[in-house]
N, C-alpha and C positions, 0 to 999 in steps of 0.2 A: 639597500634597495628594498622597496616595499614588496610585501608578499602578494604577488598577482593572483594567487589562488585563495586569498581571504583566510589564510590560516587553516585550511582544510586538512593538511597533512598532520598538523599537531592534534587536531580534534579527533581524527580517526586512528592515530597511532601508526601511520604508514608513511615512510619517506620514499618517494618514488625515485628510482634510478633514471627513468625516462619521463621527464616533466611533460613532454608533449602528449604522452598518452593520458596523463591526468587532465591536461587542458582539453583534450578531445572529449573525455568523459563528462566534462563540465559544460560543454558547448551544445546548446540547443539549436536545432535546425534554423529557427527563426532569426537567431543572432547573425547568421551568415548573410542573410538578406541585407542587413545594415552594415556589414563589415566584409566587403568583398575580398580584402587582402588578408583575412585571418589565416594564420599559417597552418591550421589543422582543420579537419572535417568536423561534421556534427557527430553526435554521440549514438546514433541509432544502431550502428554495427556493434558497438561495445555493449549497448543495451541487449541486443540479441544474444551475445555471448554471455553476458552477466545473468540473464534469465536462466539459461541452462546451467551455469555454474552454481547459482544460488539453489536451484532445485536439487542438484546433485548433492551439494554439501548438506542441505537440510535433510534430504532423504537418508544420507549416510548417518547423520547424527541420530535421527529418529530410529533407524534400524538398530543401532547399537544401544541407544538409551532404553528402548522398550522392547526387549527380546520376546516378551510373551504376547504382544499385541499383534493383531492380524492386519493384513494388507489394507482392508477397508478403513480401519481406524487410523492407521498411520497416514493414509492418503487424506483423510479429513483433517488431521492435525497439520499436515504440510500445507494444504490449501488455505487454512486459516492464517498460517504464518507468512506465506509468500504472496498473498493478494496485494493489490495496489494500495489498499487502505493501510495495511500494517507497514508496508515499506515506506509509505509517506510519513507515517509516525516516526519510524526509525530515521528517515532522512531529516525530519525536523529536529530530532534529538541531537544530531551531529551538526545542526545549523547548515545543512548542505545548501539551502536556499541562498545564503549569503555569498556563496562561491560560484553560483551558476552564471553563465554568460547567456542572457536572454535578450530578446528584442524588447523595445519599450512596451509594445502591445502585450506580449506574453507576461511581462513583469506585473501587469495589472490583473492577471487572471486570479480568480478566487474559487473557492469551493472544490468541486470534483475536478475541474480542469487543472487547478493548481496541484491537487493531490496526484493526478496522473503524471504531470511533469516531474514532480519530486520522485515518484516511484520509478519512473523510467530512468531518471538520472541516478538513482540509487543502484539500479541494475547495471547501468553503464559504469559506475564506479567499481562495482564488484568485478565486471569484466576487465577493467583497467588494472585493478589489483592483481587479478589472476595472471594477466599477461606479464606484469612487471615483477610480481613476487611469487608466482606459481601457485599451486593448489594450497600449500601451507599458509601463504599470506592471505588468500581469500577466505580460507576456513577460519583463520584467526579473527579476521575482521567480522565475518558473519557471527562467529561465536561471541564476540564482544557486543555487537550492536543489534542483531536481529534475534538470535536464539533466546536472550533473556525475556522476550515477550511471550514465550511459550507457556510459562507458568500461569500467567493471567488468562491466556486462551483456554487452558485446561480447567482452571478454577471457575471461570465464568461460562464454560461450555460454549465458547465462541466458535468452536469447530463444528457445531451443529447449525443447520439452517435456522436462521432467526425465527421464521414463521413456525417451524415445527417445534422449536424449543418454547416459544411463547404459548403455543397451544397446550403443550404439556403442563407448563406452570399454571396457566389460567384455569385449565380444567381441574387441576388438583386443588388450587386455592379458592376459586370462585365458582366452580361447577358450571362454567359457561364456555362456549367456543368462540374465540375471537373472529370477527368478520372485518372485511376491508371494503371501503367505498372510495371511489374517486371524488375528491372534493373540488378539484380544479385542474384544468389542463390549459397549456398555452404554447405558443410557438408554431412554426410551420410544420408540415407533415414530416419533413426529414430531420427536424430538430425539436421534437416535442418535449415538454416538461410536465410532469404529473405531480400533483399533491394528493396523497392518499391518507385517509383517516383509518385508524384501527379502533374498532368498537368492541366493548364488552357489553353485550346486550344492546341497549339503545344509547349507552354512554360512549362518546368519543373520547378516548383516553389520551391520544396524542396523534401526531401525523408525521409522515415522511415524504421526502421529495426525491424524484429521480427522473432519468431520461426515458424510462419505460415504466409501465404499471408494475411489473415484477420488481424492479429496483426500488420503486417508491414503497411498495408493500414491505419489502425486506427492511428498508430503513425505518419504516413506521414500527415494525415488530421489534427491531433493535432498540428504538427509543422507548417503547413500552416496557421492554425488559429492564432498561436502566431505571425507569420510574419505579418498577416493582421492587428493585433492589435497594431503593433509598430507605 
């Protein structure tokens, strides 16, 4: 019989006792609109559980790994590791997308919308593992798939706000303060999209996009940091 889960159990190293809970973790709400007879619900309850489980396991890991670090530092490390961008990266590494049950419309999503879907499904998968394999199973999965990204976060200082970090780097290297300007905006008021440029003096170094000015500025700063590291 073909693997209806797309080989996800082999890729994550977890064999579920209850296959239905795995199926639920992989089911996006939109899929149910096209499959009324689907035997399980969507994954949003498991996502809610997995969010809390992931935060607890990462918090426990950081607490034990860095005994001399203070609460504020550990909170910054955790925030950089459990945000939707990093969980989307982890989801792609285990090819989670191949195993998701999505509507035809959601399957075509790209960019931030797709990253959010992947991050939510990753959290739902953690919730499912927790229910099926208890704390030890969830901690093992997070330890294999998510925790390894921490070293790059610390090395690249991704736990710092990108704008603050860029300002430190640019002031040290170029003796100027980065500034930000909105280059374009589009979409209706409830769904705006902004393109913001980051400038060193009068030079536009790069730009970032987001659904708010703040998000676009952060993405522009992050892109500028990548350029400066090249």
